[in-house]
N, C-alpha and C positions, 0 to 999 in steps of 0.2 A: 663810811657806802652807805647804812643805809639808810642815815641823814641827810645826806644828799641823792639816790636816788628818793626818800620822800619828798624830797623839794622841789624834783622833777615830774614827779606822779606816778613815779614806774614803781609798780611791784614788786618788792623781791620775798622770794619766800625764806623763812627764817632757816633753811635746810642748802649753804651755797651748794652740795653738788646739786640737789631739785631745781638750784637757778641755773646752775649750768645746762641742767639736761631740755629744763622748759625753753629756756634762751636756745639750743642745738634746735629743739622741738618748731620753735617758729621759724630758725632762718633756713630748716629744711623747708618748710609748708610756702615760704616765703619764694626759694628757688625752685621747687615740684610746679611750680604756678607761673612762673616766668618762664620755665622750659615749655609748660604744654601750652603757653602764649606763642613762643613763637614759633614753637611745631605747630599749629593756625595759623599762623601767619603764611609761613615757608609754604601750607596747602593753600592754601587760595592764591599764593601766587604761582600755582602750578595753571592756575584756568587758563584756559584755547579762548579767549573772546573774539566775536565774529569780524572778520576786516583789522584781527591787533586792536578793537576800540572797547575799554571796561566799560562798559555796563554800571548801573546801580540802580534799585527801584526799595522803597519801602512800601509796607500797608497803607499808611500813610499820603504816596502818591498814588494811589489804586483810585480814579475818579470815576462814581460809574454814572455821572449825569454828561458824560462825552459817549455812551449808551441809545441807541432809538430805543433801550427795552435798559431801561437804567435800575429796574425790581432784578432782572436774571445778571444784571452786572452787579449791582449791592451783597445777592447770593454769592456769586461763586468768590466775592473777595473773603464773606465771612465765612464760605468754606472751607477756606484757602486758611484762612485764622484758623480754627479750630485743628484743623487738620495740625499745623507746628506746634499748638501746646499738646495733641495727642502724642506727636510721635520725641515732644520732651523727655515722656514715659516709658513708650516703648515702639521698636523700629519696624517700618513699613516701607511698599514702594508706593508711591501716588504716580498717577500717567495724571497730561493734559490733552484733554485730545481737543483740535478746532482747525481753521481755517490758519491763514496767515495774516499778523498783522493784530489777531483781534484779542490779545494781551494774555500771551500761554506765558511765555520766557516772562513781562512786566510779574506775574504772579510768583512764577519759579526763584525770580532773584526776592522778592520779597521775601519770601518763605526762607528762602535760604539765609537772608541776612536777618530775617529773626533764630533763626538758630545758632548762626554763628554766636551773636549776644548771648546767646543762652550755653555758652562756650563749649560748642560743636565744631567739629574742623569741617570746613567745604569746601568743594571746591568746584567751581562752572564749565562744563564741557562744552563745545561750540563741536558738534558732529563733522558737519561741514571741515570747519577749519582741523579735526583732528585726521581726516581721511585724504588733507589736503598734507600737513605733515609726515604721512606716512607712507606718502608719493616720492616727497623730497628727499626721505630715506638713500631713494638709488642714487642718486645724483651729490649727497652733500651728504659722506661718513657721519659727520660728527652726528645730525640731526637724530641718531639711534639714541643717542647718552640721552637726552632729551627727551626722545617718547620712554623710553627705560621708568629715568624720574618723574611722567605724567601716569606710568600706568603705574607705575609703585601705590602715588597718591591717589589713585582711582579704584586702588584696591581696598583705599583703608583708610578713606573720609570718611568718615560719619553722613556728612551727604555729599552725595553725585548726583548733580546737574547733568546732565544730556537732554540738549535744549537742541530742534530741529532737527528730532530723529528720525531718520526716513531721507534725508534733502540728498545723502552723500547715494542714494539707490536709484537718484535720477528722478526724472516728473513722471506724477501720472499718467500709463499710458504709454511709457515707456520704461517701465520699470526693469531691474538689472540686479540681478546678485553683487553685494559690495563685494570689494576688495581682498582677497584672503588676506590677507596681515590686517586687515582691521576685524575682517569678524573672529580671526584666531585672539585676535590681544581682548575683545569685546566680551568673549566667550572666557579668558581666562580670567576677565573682571568680574567675571556675572558670579563663576563656582567662587571666586572668593566672598562676594558680598552675602552666601549664602549659608548658613548654619544647615549642615543636612542633616546635623544630630537628631533636630528638632526641629526639623524643618521651618520655621523662618528665617527673615531676612535682619544681616550684620547692617549695618547701617540702613539710609532711607534713599533709595533712588529716586527722582525726580524726573520723569521723560517729559519733553514738551513734545509734539508733532502733528503732525498734519494728514500723517499716512493713520489707514484704516488698518488693525492687527494680520489682516490678509494680505494686506497691501505690502507688510514687516513682513511678515514672511516666502515672498518671491526676495527680498533684497538678505535675508539672513535664516539662520537654521529655526526651523519651529521650535528648536527645543529653548533656545536661549530667547524670543520674543516671551512664550511663554512663561517665562524666569524673571525679563528683566518687568515687564506691560504685564500689571496688575490684573486684574479679573475681576474685581473686588470692585461696585458700582460704589459703596464707602470712601475710597480712597480714589475715582477717577472724578476730575473738574470736566465735563463736555460743554466745551464754549457754542454750543450747536444755530442758537439766538443772537451772537454777538458779529458786531460788522466790524470789517477793517479800520479800526482804528488805530496808530501807535498812541503809545505813551497811557493808557488811558489808566 
């Protein structure tokens, strides 16, 4: 056996029991990693995309030269990348603020892509699609099971992207409180994503929004907004000088 193992380049312990234990450990590690990969894939599959169309974007796709202010676009891309490096070490929330079509969703997707490649679980949620699903449960009882699975994923994912957050509350000038079921669900999710003992985030929530904090507080409970919308300027990306260019 030893000669055969040596021929095939397999290292074997002189102690058969130790060898069996080593092989069992290797098998256990491989099984654990395979299960973790499966769980990450299942998490991502619960994403809700606007119009049902899955999006993909990486930092390599970010093209600052499509913006009039090339330097500002380059800085935003660099800051998003640096935030990813920090999120590999510790959890905190990120807010991307600016008008429609300026690249917020693109950079949020790039951050999500990078963190998933670092073996973090992630899910992308279009809040408008989520509201549509919540409204749909009243005409299709089977929707509730899907909502339950999505809520569980939103609570447990290492990285949760809430895209176009606030559009579910209507247009500026005609804002209204969001549907109570949506508010309740979001509040439960936010509670699950806070370590109250240490007053820190559990996982990372990345929000993209066209709305101000005050506008969001007209749609949701202010306590919820204060919890999920970071007030730390180091964790905010403000697209104030960006123009409405898709897929930059």
